[in-house]
C-alpha positions in Angstrom: 27.7 11.2 13.9 26.2 10.8 17.4 24.6 8.0 19.5 20.9 7.6 20.2 19.4 6.6 23.5 20.1 2.9 22.9 23.8 3.6 22.2 23.6 3.0 18.4 25.4 5.3 16.1 23.1 8.0 14.7 23.8 10.0 11.5 23.0 13.7 12.0 22.5 16.2 9.1 23.7 19.8 9.3 21.3 22.6 8.8 22.1 25.6 6.7 22.0 26.7 3.1 18.6 26.1 1.5 17.8 23.0 3.5 14.6 23.4 5.6 14.3 21.9 9.0 11.6 19.5 7.7 14.0 18.3 5.0 16.8 17.8 7.5 14.5 15.7 9.8 13.3 13.6 6.8 16.9 13.0 5.6 18.0 12.0 9.1 15.1 9.6 9.5 15.9 8.0 6.1 19.6 7.7 6.9 19.0 6.1 10.3 16.0 3.8 9.3 17.1 0.2 9.4 14.3 -0.8 6.9 15.6 1.7 4.4 19.1 0.0 4.6 17.5 -3.4 4.5 15.5 -2.6 1.4 18.7 -1.6 -0.4 20.4 -4.9 0.6 17.4 -7.0 -0.4 16.8 -5.2 -3.7 13.4 -3.7 -2.8 12.5 -0.3 -4.2 11.1 1.0 -0.9 10.9 0.2 2.8 7.1 -0.3 2.3 7.9 -3.7 0.9 8.4 -5.0 4.5 4.9 -3.8 5.5 3.3 -6.0 3.0 5.7 -8.9 3.8 4.7 -8.7 7.5 1.0 -8.5 6.8 1.1 -11.4 4.3 3.4 -13.5 6.5 0.7 -13.4 9.2 -2.5 -13.6 7.1 -1.4 -15.5 3.9 -3.5 -13.9 1.1 -0.8 -13.6 -1.6 -1.1 -17.2 -3.0 0.6 -18.7 -6.0 -1.5 -18.2 -9.1 -3.5 -15.2 -7.7 -4.3 -12.0 -9.6 -3.3 -8.9 -7.7 -4.1 -5.2 -8.3 -1.7 -2.7 -6.8 -3.1 0.9 -6.5 -0.6 3.7 -6.0 2.2 1.3 -6.8 5.2 3.6 -7.3 8.1 3.2 -6.6 7.2 -0.5 -6.7 8.0 -2.2 -3.3 4.5 -3.8 -2.9 4.4 -4.9 -6.6 7.8 -6.6 -6.2 6.6 -8.5 -3.2 3.3 -9.4 -4.8 4.9 -10.6 -8.0 7.3 -12.9 -6.1 4.6 -14.4 -3.9 2.0 -15.1 -6.5 4.7 -16.4 -8.9 3.9 -13.7 -11.6 7.5 -13.8 -12.8 6.9 -17.3 -14.2 3.4 -16.7 -15.5 1.5 -18.5 -12.8 0.0 -15.4 -11.1 -0.6 -11.9 -12.3 0.1 -8.4 -10.9 -1.3 -5.2 -12.5 -0.3 -1.8 -11.0 -1.2 1.8 -11.5 0.2 5.1 -10.3 0.2 8.8 -11.1 4.0 8.6 -11.2 6.3 6.7 -13.6 7.5 3.3 -12.4 10.4 1.5 -13.9 9.6 -2.0 -15.2 9.3 -4.9 -12.7 9.4 -8.5 -13.9 5.9 -10.0 -13.7 4.1 -6.7 -13.3 1.9 -4.9 -15.9 1.9 -1.2 -15.1 0.0 1.9 -16.3 0.8 5.5 -15.4 -2.7 6.7 -14.7 -4.7 8.6 -12.0 -6.8 6.0 -10.2 -9.5 8.6 -9.6 -9.9 9.3 -13.3 -13.0 7.9 -15.1 -11.0 5.6 -17.4 -8.9 4.0 -14.6 -11.3 1.2 -13.5 -12.0 0.0 -17.0 -8.3 0.1 -17.9 -7.4 -1.9 -14.8 -10.0 -4.5 -15.6 -8.7 -4.7 -19.2 -5.2 -5.2 -17.8 -6.4 -8.0 -15.5 -8.3 -9.8 -18.2 -10.7 -11.0 -15.5 -11.3 -10.6 -11.8 -8.8 -10.1 -9.0 -8.1 -12.1 -5.9 -6.3 -9.3 -4.0 -6.6 -5.5 -4.2 -3.8 -3.6 -2.6 -3.8 0.2 -2.0 -0.9 2.0 -0.5 -2.2 5.3 -1.9 -2.0 8.5 0.2 -4.0 11.6 -0.4 -2.2 15.0 -0.7 -2.4 16.7 2.7 -3.4 20.3 3.3 -2.2 20.6 6.9 -5.8 20.9 8.2 -6.3 17.7 10.2 -10.0 17.2 9.7 -9.8 17.9 6.0 -6.9 15.6 5.6 -8.7 12.8 7.4 -11.7 13.1 5.2 -9.5 13.0 2.1 -7.7 9.9 3.3 -10.9 8.1 4.1 -12.5 9.2 0.8 -9.5 7.7 -1.1 -9.8 4.4 0.8 -13.6 4.3 0.2 -13.0 4.7 -3.5 -10.4 1.9 -3.5 -12.8 -0.3 -1.5 -15.7 0.4 -4.0 -13.4 -0.7 -6.8 -12.4 -3.8 -4.9 -16.0 -4.9 -4.4 -16.5 -4.6 -8.2 -13.6 -6.7 -9.2 -12.8 -9.2 -6.5 -13.6 -12.9 -6.7 -15.6 -14.3 -3.8 -13.1 -14.9 -0.9 -10.9 -12.1 -2.1 -8.8 -9.7 0.0 -8.6 -5.9 0.2 -5.6 -4.1 2.0 -5.5 -0.3 2.2 -3.4 2.3 3.9 -5.5 4.2 6.5 -4.6 6.5 9.4 -5.9 6.4 12.9 -8.9 8.6 13.2 -12.6 8.5 14.0 -13.6 9.4 10.4 -13.6 5.8 9.1 -16.6 4.3 11.0 -18.8 4.2 8.0 -16.1 2.7 5.8 -15.5 -0.1 8.4 -19.3 -0.8 8.6 -19.5 -1.2 4.8 -16.4 -3.4 4.7 -17.9 -5.6 7.4 -21.0 -6.1 5.3 -18.9 -7.0 2.2 -16.1 -9.1 3.9 -16.2 -11.9 6.6 -13.2 -10.5 8.4 -12.2 -6.8 8.8 -9.4 -5.5 11.1 -6.7 -2.8 11.4 -3.1 -3.9 11.3 0.1 -2.0 12.0 3.3 -3.8 10.9 6.4 -3.4 12.9 8.0 -1.8 9.9 5.5 1.0 9.9 7.1 3.9 11.8 5.8 3.8 15.4 5.6 7.6 15.6 3.2 7.7 12.7 -0.6 7.3 12.8 -0.4 5.1 9.7 -2.1 1.7 9.8 -3.7 -0.6 7.3 -7.2 -1.9 7.0 -7.3 -5.6 6.1 -10.6 -7.0 4.8 -10.6 -10.8 4.0 -13.2 -13.2 2.7 -15.1 -11.1 0.2 -18.7 -12.2 0.2 -19.3 -11.5 -3.5 -22.4 -9.7 -4.9 -25.7 -11.4 -5.5 -25.6 -10.5 -9.2 -22.6 -12.8 -9.5 
């Protein structure tokens, strides 16, 4: 154990054996991340919970009685926060979630293990909701190839698909929150969101690692569609 530049104790992980350098660095980051430790103390399944808490504390879109869709939900940190804030655990609000991976049950959350990009996913989610949504959340991340431009396009494409789903299911006034990454590839996406929502901005919670290009797009005040 060593000390970092601020004088705090810092856990170091030995290399050797079959552990790759990338695995060593990831493990050290996890062991020394205050949000990882806080999540364990607070009973959240991931540090990502604090990102949603920070965004909602400032912008107040998770309201009691709301219906929330959580795309890419596993392991469940965002679903836990949403269920608590919309009072889904006592039946006032509703949270439906989807992910490729399994996710253990969360009180107040209806979950389906399903690929969001599959043809049947939108209809399944609408069936689970039993109506329209007030908030669509997406913490999904595309698989990376290591080729920066390709990865940026994949990430933006995933957000665009989530945004298209949101505009089909949101009630007027609804909110869309999605993980994005800092790049110049999302100009068209932002232009479309600004046509569909009254307020669109990028947000980077303090709990989002500062050395990461990760940020979130927050679109509020869905204008609705003329057909509605």
